C-alpha positions as CSV (number, residue, x, y, z in Angstrom):
1,M,86.4,124.3,72.3
2,A,84.0,124.2,69.0
3,A,80.8,122.5,69.9
4,L,80.1,118.8,68.7
5,H,76.8,118.2,66.8
6,L,74.6,115.6,67.8
7,N,72.3,114.0,65.3
8,G,72.2,110.2,66.7
9,N,74.3,108.8,63.6
10,D,77.8,109.0,64.1
11,L,78.7,110.0,67.5
12,T,82.7,108.0,68.0
13,L,84.1,106.5,71.5
14,E,86.8,109.5,70.3
15,D,83.2,112.1,70.8
16,F,82.0,109.9,73.5
17,E,85.6,111.1,75.3
18,Q,85.8,114.8,74.5
19,V,82.4,115.6,75.7
20,V,81.9,113.2,79.0
21,L,85.8,114.2,80.2
22,H,86.8,117.0,78.8
23,R,83.4,118.9,78.6
24,Q,83.7,119.8,74.9
25,P,79.9,121.2,74.9
26,V,77.3,119.9,72.5
27,L,74.4,121.5,70.5
28,L,71.8,119.9,68.3
29,E,72.3,119.7,64.6
30,A,70.2,121.6,62.0
31,E,69.2,118.4,60.1
32,A,68.7,116.6,63.7
33,R,66.7,119.5,64.5
34,V,64.2,118.8,61.6
35,R,63.7,115.3,61.8
36,V,62.8,115.4,65.5
37,S,60.4,117.7,65.0
38,R,58.9,115.6,62.1
39,A,58.4,112.9,64.1
40,R,56.9,115.2,66.6
41,E,54.4,116.0,64.5
42,V,53.2,112.2,64.0
43,V,52.7,111.8,68.2
44,D,51.1,114.7,68.1
45,S,48.7,113.4,65.0
46,L,47.8,110.4,67.2
47,V,46.8,112.4,70.4
48,A,44.6,114.5,68.5
49,S,42.8,111.4,66.9
50,D,42.5,109.3,70.0
51,H,44.6,106.6,68.3
52,V,45.8,103.4,69.8
53,A,49.8,103.9,70.5
54,Y,51.5,102.2,72.9
55,A,53.1,104.8,75.8
56,I,51.1,107.7,74.2
57,T,47.9,106.8,74.5
58,T,48.1,103.8,76.7
59,G,49.8,102.7,80.0
60,V,52.7,101.0,80.1
61,G,54.7,97.4,81.0
62,H,51.8,95.1,82.3
63,L,49.1,98.2,81.9
64,A,49.5,98.6,78.1
65,D,45.3,98.0,77.9
66,V,44.4,100.8,79.6
67,R,43.6,103.8,77.4
68,I,44.7,107.1,78.5
69,S,42.5,110.4,77.4
70,A,44.6,113.0,75.6
71,D,43.6,115.6,78.6
72,Q,45.5,112.7,80.5
73,A,48.7,113.0,78.7
74,R,50.7,115.2,81.1
75,E,49.9,113.5,83.6
76,L,50.6,110.2,82.5
77,Q,54.1,111.7,81.4
78,I,54.7,113.1,85.4
79,N,53.7,109.7,86.7
80,L,56.0,107.6,84.4
81,V,59.2,109.4,85.7
82,R,58.4,109.8,89.3
83,S,56.7,106.0,89.4
84,H,60.0,104.6,87.8
85,A,62.5,106.9,90.1
86,V,63.1,104.4,92.3
87,G,67.0,103.6,92.3
88,V,68.7,102.7,95.4
89,G,72.7,102.2,96.5
90,D,75.5,104.9,95.5
91,P,74.8,107.5,93.0
92,L,77.0,107.2,89.8
93,R,79.8,109.0,89.2
94,E,79.7,112.2,87.9
95,V,81.4,111.1,84.7
96,E,78.9,108.5,84.2
97,V,76.3,110.4,84.8
98,R,77.5,113.2,82.0
99,A,77.9,109.6,79.4
100,M,74.3,109.0,80.4
101,M,72.9,112.4,79.1
102,V,75.3,112.7,75.9
103,L,74.5,109.5,74.8
104,R,70.7,110.0,75.8
105,A,70.5,113.3,73.6
106,N,72.3,111.4,70.7
107,S,69.7,109.0,70.7
108,L,67.1,111.1,70.9
109,A,68.3,113.3,68.3
110,K,68.0,110.0,65.8
111,G,64.7,111.8,65.4
112,F,62.9,108.1,66.1
113,S,61.5,109.2,69.8
114,G,58.8,111.5,68.8
115,V,60.3,114.6,71.3
116,R,60.3,117.9,71.0
117,A,63.4,119.5,70.5
118,V,63.9,121.4,73.6
119,V,64.1,117.9,75.7
120,I,67.0,117.4,73.5
121,E,68.0,121.1,73.8
122,T,67.6,121.1,77.5
123,L,70.1,117.7,78.2
124,C,72.7,119.5,76.0
125,N,72.4,122.7,78.2
126,M,72.7,119.9,81.1
127,L,75.7,119.0,80.1
128,N,77.0,122.1,78.9
129,R,76.7,124.3,82.4
130,G,77.5,121.5,84.7
131,V,74.0,120.3,85.9
132,H,74.5,116.8,87.0
133,P,71.5,114.2,88.5
134,V,72.3,112.4,91.3
135,I,71.2,108.8,90.0
136,P,71.8,105.5,92.2
137,S,73.2,102.9,90.2
138,Q,70.9,99.9,91.6
139,G,67.6,99.1,89.9
140,S,68.1,98.1,86.3
141,V,68.1,94.9,85.4
142,G,68.3,96.1,81.9
143,A,65.1,95.6,79.7
144,S,63.1,97.5,79.6
145,G,66.7,99.3,79.0
146,D,67.9,101.4,82.6
147,L,64.3,102.4,83.6
148,A,65.2,103.5,87.0
149,P,68.8,105.7,86.3
150,L,66.8,107.2,83.5
151,A,63.9,108.4,85.1
152,H,65.9,110.0,88.0
153,L,67.9,111.7,85.3
154,A,64.9,112.6,83.5
155,L,63.1,113.4,87.2
156,V,65.6,116.7,87.1
157,L,64.6,117.9,83.4
158,I,61.2,118.9,85.3
159,G,62.4,120.5,88.1
160,E,62.6,117.4,90.6
161,G,64.7,114.8,92.0
162,E,68.3,115.8,93.1
163,A,71.1,117.3,91.2
164,I,74.6,118.3,91.7
165,F,75.8,121.9,90.3
166,E,79.3,123.8,91.3
167,G,79.9,121.1,93.8
168,R,76.8,121.4,95.6
169,R,73.6,118.5,96.3
170,M,70.4,120.3,95.8
171,T,67.0,119.9,94.3
172,G,67.1,119.3,91.1
173,G,64.8,122.5,90.6
174,E,67.2,124.5,92.2
175,A,70.3,123.4,90.2
176,M,68.2,124.0,87.0
177,K,67.4,127.5,88.5
178,A,71.4,128.3,89.5
179,A,72.2,127.1,85.6
180,Q,69.8,129.5,84.1
181,I,68.2,126.2,82.5
182,A,64.5,126.3,82.1
183,T,62.9,123.1,83.2
184,I,60.2,121.7,80.7
185,R,56.3,120.1,81.0
186,L,56.5,116.9,79.2
187,E,54.6,116.4,76.7
188,A,52.7,113.0,75.3
189,K,55.5,110.5,74.3
190,E,58.3,112.1,76.1
191,A,58.7,110.7,79.5
192,I,58.5,106.6,77.9
193,S,61.6,108.7,75.9
194,L,63.4,109.7,78.2
195,I,63.5,106.5,80.5
196,N,63.1,103.7,77.8
197,G,66.6,103.0,76.8
198,T,70.2,101.4,77.4
199,Q,71.9,104.6,78.2
200,A,73.2,104.2,81.8
201,M,74.9,100.6,81.0
202,L,76.4,101.9,78.0
203,A,77.4,104.8,79.6
204,V,79.3,103.1,82.9
205,G,80.6,100.4,79.8
206,S,82.1,103.1,77.4
207,L,83.8,104.8,80.2
208,A,85.3,101.3,80.9
209,L,86.3,100.7,77.8
210,L,88.5,103.9,78.0
211,E,89.8,102.6,80.7
212,A,90.7,99.1,80.0
213,R,92.4,100.4,76.9
214,T,94.8,102.2,79.1
215,L,95.1,99.4,81.5
216,A,95.9,96.8,78.2
217,A,98.8,98.8,76.7
218,T,100.0,99.3,80.1
219,A,100.4,95.8,81.1
220,D,102.1,95.4,77.7
221,V,104.5,97.6,79.3
222,L,104.7,96.3,82.5
223,G,105.2,92.7,81.2
224,A,108.0,94.0,79.1
225,I,110.0,95.1,82.1
226,S,108.9,92.2,84.2
227,L,110.3,89.8,81.3
228,D,113.3,91.9,81.2
229,T,114.5,91.4,84.9
230,L,113.7,87.5,84.7
231,Q,116.1,87.2,81.8
232,G,113.0,86.2,79.9
233,T,114.0,85.5,75.9
234,D,112.7,88.1,72.7
235,V,112.3,85.2,70.6
236,A,108.8,83.9,71.4
237,F,108.3,87.6,70.6
238,D,109.8,87.3,66.9
239,E,107.6,88.3,63.8
240,R,107.3,85.1,62.3
241,I,105.6,83.6,64.5
242,H,102.7,85.7,64.8
243,Q,102.4,85.9,61.1
244,A,101.6,82.4,61.4
245,R,98.1,82.9,63.9
246,P,97.8,86.5,62.8
247,H,95.4,87.6,65.2
248,H,95.3,91.4,65.1
249,G,96.1,91.2,68.9
250,Q,98.4,89.2,69.1
251,T,100.6,90.5,66.3
252,L,100.2,94.1,67.8
253,V,100.9,93.0,71.3
254,A,104.5,91.0,69.5
255,R,105.1,94.5,68.6
256,H,104.8,96.1,71.9
257,L,107.2,94.2,73.1
258,R,109.8,94.2,70.6
259,T,109.6,97.9,71.0
260,M,109.6,97.6,74.6
261,L,113.1,95.6,74.3
262,E,115.0,97.1,71.8
263,G,118.1,99.2,73.2
264,S,118.3,96.8,76.4
265,V,121.2,96.2,77.9
266,L,119.5,93.8,80.4
267,R,118.7,91.7,77.7
268,E,122.3,91.9,76.3
269,R,123.8,89.9,79.6
270,H,121.8,86.7,78.9
271,R,121.3,86.5,75.3
272,D,123.4,83.5,74.9
273,C,121.5,81.7,77.9
274,K,121.0,77.9,77.7
275,R,117.1,78.2,78.2
276,V,115.2,77.1,75.7
277,Q,111.8,78.9,76.6
278,D,110.0,80.6,79.0
279,A,106.9,80.0,80.9
280,Y,103.7,81.4,79.6
281,S,103.2,84.1,81.6
282,M,106.2,86.0,79.6
283,R,106.4,84.0,76.5
284,C,102.9,84.0,76.1
285,I,102.1,87.6,76.7
286,P,100.8,88.2,73.1
287,Q,98.7,85.7,73.2
288,V,97.0,86.9,76.1
289,H,97.6,90.7,76.4
290,G,96.6,90.1,72.3
291,A,93.2,88.0,72.8
292,V,92.4,91.2,75.2
293,L,92.6,93.9,72.7
294,D,90.5,92.0,70.4
295,V,87.8,91.8,73.1
296,L,88.1,95.4,73.4
297,D,87.9,95.9,69.5
298,Y,84.4,93.6,69.7
299,A,83.1,96.0,72.7
300,R,84.1,99.2,70.7
301,Q,81.8,98.2,67.8
302,V,79.0,97.6,69.9
303,F,78.4,100.4,71.8
304,E,79.5,102.4,69.0
305,I,76.5,100.8,67.2
306,E,74.6,101.1,70.5
307,M,75.2,105.3,70.8
308,N,73.9,105.8,67.5
309,S,70.5,103.5,67.6
310,A,67.2,104.5,68.6
311,V,66.7,102.7,72.1
312,D,63.5,103.6,73.1
313,N,59.7,102.2,72.3
314,P,57.7,102.4,70.6
315,L,60.1,103.9,67.6
316,V,58.1,106.5,65.6
317,F,58.6,106.5,61.3
318,V,57.6,109.5,59.4
319,K,56.3,108.6,55.5
320,A,58.6,109.8,52.9
321,P,57.3,112.3,50.7
322,A,56.1,110.3,47.5
323,K,58.8,109.7,45.1
324,G,59.6,113.0,42.8
325,S,58.1,115.6,45.2
326,K,59.2,117.3,48.5
327,A,57.7,118.2,52.0
328,K,57.3,120.8,52.7
329,P,57.6,122.7,56.0
330,E,53.6,123.7,56.0
331,D,53.1,120.0,55.7
332,V,51.7,117.6,58.5
333,A,54.3,114.7,59.0
334,E,52.6,111.4,58.7
335,G,54.0,108.3,60.1
336,E,53.8,105.1,61.6
337,V,54.6,104.0,65.6
338,L,56.0,100.5,65.6
339,S,56.1,99.1,68.9
340,G,59.1,96.7,69.5
341,G,62.3,95.9,71.9
342,N,65.5,98.0,71.1
343,F,65.8,99.0,74.5
344,H,66.8,95.3,75.6
345,G,70.4,95.4,76.6
346,Q,71.7,91.8,75.6
347,P,74.3,93.1,73.1
348,I,75.5,95.7,75.6
349,A,75.5,93.0,78.9
350,F,76.8,90.4,76.2
351,A,79.7,92.6,75.5
352,L,80.4,93.8,79.0
353,D,80.7,90.3,80.3
354,F,82.9,89.6,77.9
355,M,85.2,92.4,78.8
356,A,85.4,91.6,82.6
357,I,86.5,87.8,81.5
358,S,89.3,89.5,79.5
359,I,90.5,92.0,81.6
360,A,90.4,89.6,84.6
361,A,92.7,87.7,82.1
362,L,95.5,90.8,81.9
363,A,95.6,90.8,85.9
364,G,95.9,86.7,86.4
365,I,99.2,86.8,84.4
366,S,100.1,90.0,85.5
367,E,100.3,88.0,89.1
368,R,102.1,85.5,87.7
369,R,105.1,87.5,86.6
370,I,104.6,89.0,89.8
371,E,105.0,85.4,91.5
372,R,108.1,85.1,89.5
373,L,109.8,88.6,90.5
374,V,109.7,87.8,94.2
375,N,109.9,84.2,94.5
376,P,113.6,83.2,94.6
377,A,113.1,79.7,93.0
378,L,112.2,81.9,89.7
379,S,113.5,85.3,90.2
380,E,116.7,84.2,88.6
381,G,119.4,85.4,90.8
382,L,117.0,88.4,92.3
383,P,116.9,88.4,95.9
384,P,114.3,86.8,97.8
385,F,110.7,89.2,97.9
386,L,113.1,91.3,96.2
387,A,113.9,92.6,99.5
388,M,117.6,94.1,100.7
389,G,118.5,92.2,103.5
390,A,115.8,89.8,103.4
391,G,114.4,88.1,106.6
392,L,115.3,91.5,108.4
393,N,113.1,92.7,105.4
394,S,110.3,90.8,103.5
395,G,110.2,92.8,100.7
396,F,107.6,92.8,98.1
397,M,105.9,89.4,100.0
398,M,103.1,90.8,100.6
399,P,102.1,92.8,97.5
400,Q,101.9,89.5,96.1
401,V,99.3,88.2,98.3
402,T,97.4,91.7,97.5
403,A,97.9,91.0,94.1
404,A,96.5,87.1,94.4
405,A,93.9,88.3,96.6
406,L,92.4,90.8,93.8
407,V,92.8,87.6,90.8
408,S,90.8,85.8,93.0
409,E,87.7,88.8,93.5
410,N,88.1,89.1,89.7
411,K,87.2,85.4,89.4
412,V,84.1,85.9,90.9
413,L,83.3,89.1,89.6
414,G,83.8,87.6,85.9
415,H,80.9,84.9,86.2
416,P,78.8,87.0,83.9
417,A,75.5,88.4,84.8
418,S,73.8,87.9,80.9
419,V,73.7,84.4,81.6
420,D,71.1,85.6,84.5
421,S,67.0,86.8,83.9
422,I,64.5,87.6,86.3
423,T,60.6,88.5,85.7
424,T,58.8,92.0,85.5
425,S,56.5,93.9,85.1
426,G,53.3,90.9,85.7
427,N,55.4,88.8,83.5
428,K,55.0,91.2,80.3
429,E,59.2,91.7,80.8
430,D,60.2,88.4,81.2
431,Y,63.2,87.7,79.8
432,V,65.7,90.5,81.0
433,S,69.4,91.7,79.7
434,M,70.9,92.0,83.8
435,G,73.4,94.5,81.5
436,M,74.1,97.2,84.4
437,T,74.7,94.5,86.8
438,A,77.2,93.4,84.0
439,A,78.6,97.7,83.9
440,L,78.9,97.9,87.9
441,K,80.9,94.3,88.3
442,L,83.2,95.8,85.2
443,R,84.0,98.8,87.3
444,R,85.1,96.9,89.8
445,V,87.0,94.1,87.9
446,I,88.5,97.3,86.1
447,Q,90.0,98.8,89.7
448,N,91.1,95.6,90.6
449,V,93.7,95.0,87.7
450,R,94.5,98.6,88.0
451,Y,95.6,97.7,91.3
452,V,97.4,94.6,90.0
453,L,99.2,96.2,87.5
454,A,100.4,99.0,89.9
455,I,102.3,96.1,92.4
456,E,104.1,94.9,89.0
457,A,105.1,98.0,88.3
458,L,106.5,98.6,91.8
459,A,107.8,94.9,91.8
460,A,109.7,95.6,88.1
461,A,110.7,98.8,89.0
462,Q,112.5,97.4,92.2
463,A,113.8,94.2,90.0
464,V,115.6,97.3,87.7
465,D,117.3,99.1,90.6
466,L,118.8,95.8,92.0
467,L,120.3,95.1,88.7
468,A,121.8,98.3,88.2
469,P,124.0,99.9,86.7
470,L,122.2,97.3,83.7
471,K,119.5,99.1,82.4
472,P,116.5,98.2,80.2
473,G,115.1,99.9,76.9
474,K,114.8,104.0,76.2
475,R,110.7,103.2,76.2
476,A,111.3,101.2,79.8
477,Q,113.6,103.7,81.4
478,Q,110.5,106.4,80.8
479,A,107.9,104.0,82.5
480,L,110.1,103.8,85.3
481,K,110.5,107.4,85.2
482,E,107.2,107.6,86.1
483,I,106.8,105.0,88.9
484,R,109.8,106.8,90.8
485,A,108.3,109.9,90.5
486,V,105.9,108.8,93.1
487,S,107.7,105.6,94.6
488,P,111.5,105.6,96.1
489,M,112.8,102.3,95.8
490,V,112.1,99.9,98.6
491,T,115.9,99.9,100.9
492,Q,114.0,98.7,103.9
493,D,110.2,97.8,104.5
494,R,107.5,100.2,105.0
495,S,103.8,100.0,104.3
496,L,103.3,99.9,100.3
497,A,99.5,100.9,100.0
498,P,100.4,104.4,99.6
499,D,103.0,103.5,96.8
500,I,100.3,101.1,95.4
501,A,97.8,104.0,95.3
502,S,99.7,106.9,94.0
503,V,101.2,103.9,91.0
504,A,97.4,103.1,90.2
505,E,96.7,106.7,89.5
506,V,99.8,106.9,87.4
507,I,98.2,104.3,85.0
508,R,94.9,105.7,85.5
509,Q,96.0,109.1,84.0
510,G,97.9,106.7,81.0
511,K,101.5,107.7,82.4
512,I,103.1,104.7,81.7
513,A,100.9,103.3,78.3
514,V,101.8,106.6,76.7
515,V,105.7,105.0,76.0
516,L,104.3,102.7,73.5
517,R,103.1,105.8,71.0
């Protein structure tokens, strides 16, 4: 696989996915290397002249007024990384660590951070050779970025901390040595550039976005199958209705449903029924699922901007050559170091919370369709609880309860973290984003939604089997084939916990969502 060249400007969600999930190698782009080196010259010049610049010749946070001499610069770097590595809780997953690394490398490659190129190259080498720092998931308030998680990442670059290499957990120094990657000695400004940023919340959130897009497509497929077995009408998906309210997501989901219902014999059996309208959980699938898609599109916009942004502090701005002249390699770069707040995670925190709220709606409306499938008062001729020999067998009575429990848990998790703040660093950092909390909550919501959709998948498949020999459309049959590959029809009661887990994995792998392509 050809390497992806990082330049800090054009990383896409698809690029991110290839590096993080499919291990595409990464390199620092040549032109980006030049920008990085020029910014580094500005930092070196400031250190040599003992000019006052935050986190270069001063302490950090509340200690910004403490001057640091040039001969203390290296000691400051070590102390910053060590002192900020105070995370607790379960470690982030390997894919989340990989995501942090490529996002951090790409941000530094933009050329505003003042680090040496070797720092970025070391991150790239760690990604390419599979050295994954052990990063505790808790301890970030989302400003000055994700300090604690990023500090645990930075520890491994200097041969400290812990890492996973080839399936074994070891010290950072051992992992780097085993992977034949030289550790680095941080110079002035490099520690703050490594630990100051939004890459932890962005990493977790971007991976959640990939999963959420799969869940949204899966929900369209399953919603169509459930509606078909419940004798729902496709009139509500008429293109003219959605052109009258042309939200992008809504029109796309309506098209998905029309596609899913094409060729359904199940649909034909009740085309002339007298019912005028279906319940909202069927009739309003485009409006609910579509609104989720629109939120995911918004999140993608926010995340891709953030992926290609300089988010540490301070930032180094190299002065452009005078008009009509070009910089020569031997010229020492001049520039300014400006202190600001690009590390603040508020834009990402809002998007993460919005995603959690919207994705929770997929589970909420799915659970209502499950209820209609199992409730004999609502299920249009299907046996109570989809059970063969109802009474002796309970069928899908309890899976609906599990779905209800997960949906209610999501209501709690849907409370936004981004409306909270807590003062840190001696009141210097007095309003923070709580973005990492939002990201970790979102991850749990994603898991819950996947399980709810797995329960709907099992219930819908059971309903289709009970209505045999009538069949749904070809795309629905393809999805049902994937479900039945891991879970046979329920002919008598058995524990469905393993079936739910197996179908959830089928959903995670995109095997149901793919039928819409």
